[in-house]
N, C-alpha and C positions, 0 to 999 in steps of 0.2 A: 482470588484472581488466578485464572488458569495460566498455563505456560505461555500461550500465545499472547495474552494481554500483558503478562509480566515482561516478556521480551519487548513488546512495543513500548511499554512504559519506560524501559531502559534506554530507548532512543530519544525520549523527550529531553530537551535541554533545560535552560532556565531563563526567566525573563519576567516581563510585566503581565502580559495577557496571553493566555493559551485558549485555543478553541478546539473542540472535538465535534466535528460535523458527522451526523449520523451516530450519535453517542451511545445509543442503545441504553443499557442500564446505568451508565455513568461511572463505571468502575475506574476507568483511566482518570477521569476528572477528579474523582474522590482521592485517588492516591497522589495526583499532582498537588492537590491542595494540602493533603495530610503531610506530605514531605516538603511543602513550601517551595516547590520548583518554580511556580508562578504565583504572583500576587492575586490575580483574578483569573477566572475560568468562564468561558462561554460554552454552554452545551446546546446543541441544536439538533433538530430532527424534522423531517417533513411531516411526521405524524405527531399530533399533540398527545395522543394516547401513549405512544412510545416514549415521548419526551417526559411524560409525567413520572415514569419510573426513575429517571435520573433526578428530577426535581425533588422527589421524595427522599432519595438517598442523600442528596446534597444539602438538605435543609439546615443541618448543623453549621454550615459555613456561611450562612446569612448573605450579606451583600457582596461577598467575594465571588458569588455565582450569578451569572445571567443566563436565563433560559430563553431560547428563541425558536419558535416554530418557523422553519425556513427551508426552502429548497436550495441547498447549498448556501451561498453567501447572500442570497436574495434580500433577506430582511436584516442583515447586519448593519448597524449604524456606527460601528468602530472597526478598525482593522487590527486584528490580533497580531502579535509578533510571530506566533507559531501556530500551525494548524495540523491536526491529525485527521485523516480520512481513511477509515479502515472498513473492511467487510463489504466492499462494493467491487464491481468489475472495473478494469482499467478504463474502459470507454466511458463509464458513468463518472469516474473521477475526472477524466478529461473534460467532460461536459460541465461539471461543477466549476472547474478551474477556468474554463473558457468563458463562462458566463459571469465571472466575478469582475466587478468594476475595478478592483485593486486586489493584488495578491500579497500575502505575507512574505517576509524574508525567508522563512524556513518552513518546510513541509515534511511531515512524517506520514508516509502513505503505505497502505497494505492492500494492494489490488488482489482480487481473487482470480482474475484471469486477464488476458490481454496486457500483460506487464510490458511486453516489448513495445506496444503502441504507446503506453504511458511514458516509457523512457524516452522515446523519440520526441514526444510532445514536450516534455520537461526541458530537454536540451534546446528545442526549437524556440521556446519562449524565454530563454535566458536564465535557466537554472543549472547549477553545477551539482551533479549527483555525488554525494559524499559517501553514502553507503547503499549497497544494492545487492541483496543476498536472499537465498532461499533457506527456510528453516522448516522443521517438522514438529507438530504437536498433535498428540492423540491420533496418530496414523494419517494425518492430513498434512499436505505440503502448503506452505505459504511463502509469499514474497514480501520483502520489506524494502522500502526506499526512503532515504533521507536526502533532501535536496535543499540547497540555499541559493539565493540569487548569485549569479556568476556565469562565467563562460565555460563550456565544457565541450569535449570532442569524444565521441564514442565510435568504436569500430563496429562493423555490422554484427559480428559475433557477440559483442558486448550488448548491443541492443536486444539480440535474440535471447541471450542466456544470463546476462547480468555480469557487470565488471568484477565484483568481488567473488562471485561464483567461479569465474574462470581463473582468477588470481589465486584464491585460497582453497578452492575445490572442497567445500565443506561436505560432510557425510550426507546431509539431507539432499544436497544438489546431486551428488553422485547416485544416490538411490533413486531419485526422481528420474534421472536420465536413463538408468537401467530399466525402470518400469516403462518409460516412454519407448525405449528401443524395442522392448518385447511387444508392445502394442503395434508398433510400426511393422515389425516382422510378421505379425499375424495378419495385418492388412495386405501385405505383399503376397502372402501365401493364400489369401482368400480368393477363391474362384469367382465369387459374385462381386468383388470389388471392381470398380471401373478402372480403365487404363490410366486415366488422369490421376485418380486417387493413389494408384500403385506407384506412379512416377513421382508424385509428390512425397509419398512415404519413403521411397528409395533415397531421394535427396536429403530429407530430414534425417534418415537413419545414417547416411554417410557422414553428415555433419556431427552427429552424436558420437559415432565411432571415433572420429578424429579427436573430439574433445576428451573422450575416455582414455585415449592413448597417452 
């Protein structure tokens, strides 16, 4: 298991039924079962071909595993206690959660982009964000969110950058900000960039500089 999956596994709690939506090879589910974090695991994917990889991997665990070809929660017949959704954009995760007839008490999410939109959505539908941070693995940056049913209030900067990032200022977050700041400086200096693009870049750069201070 690579560093990214190892970190995400560490965010999984304990309970009766765990689901991994868009499970890919099923590595998270395998470790959940191996370490008995949950009694049963649901692995799902919109592609039967992709899901088969996880089915093959998890055969030794017998009836502790249920595999479902499903677009999000569409074909679920039971509600898991906890769900992981990783490897998708924030807007896609929002779509999956919006279309679910019922939602689990706990969510472990790893959006690849549009994390700010996902934060806003979670708070709006009655989730309290417990963890919200940026990490780095193999030269790539990732965001991770853990949320449970509850009431929460986020500041605008927390929606944009993540509450734990602003509180703890992890190295990965600082490095990501510095890279973004350089990109924004390049846009501002670019003669071919539109006036609106430059103005937007100036605002974003000013916000980043305030955070870095």
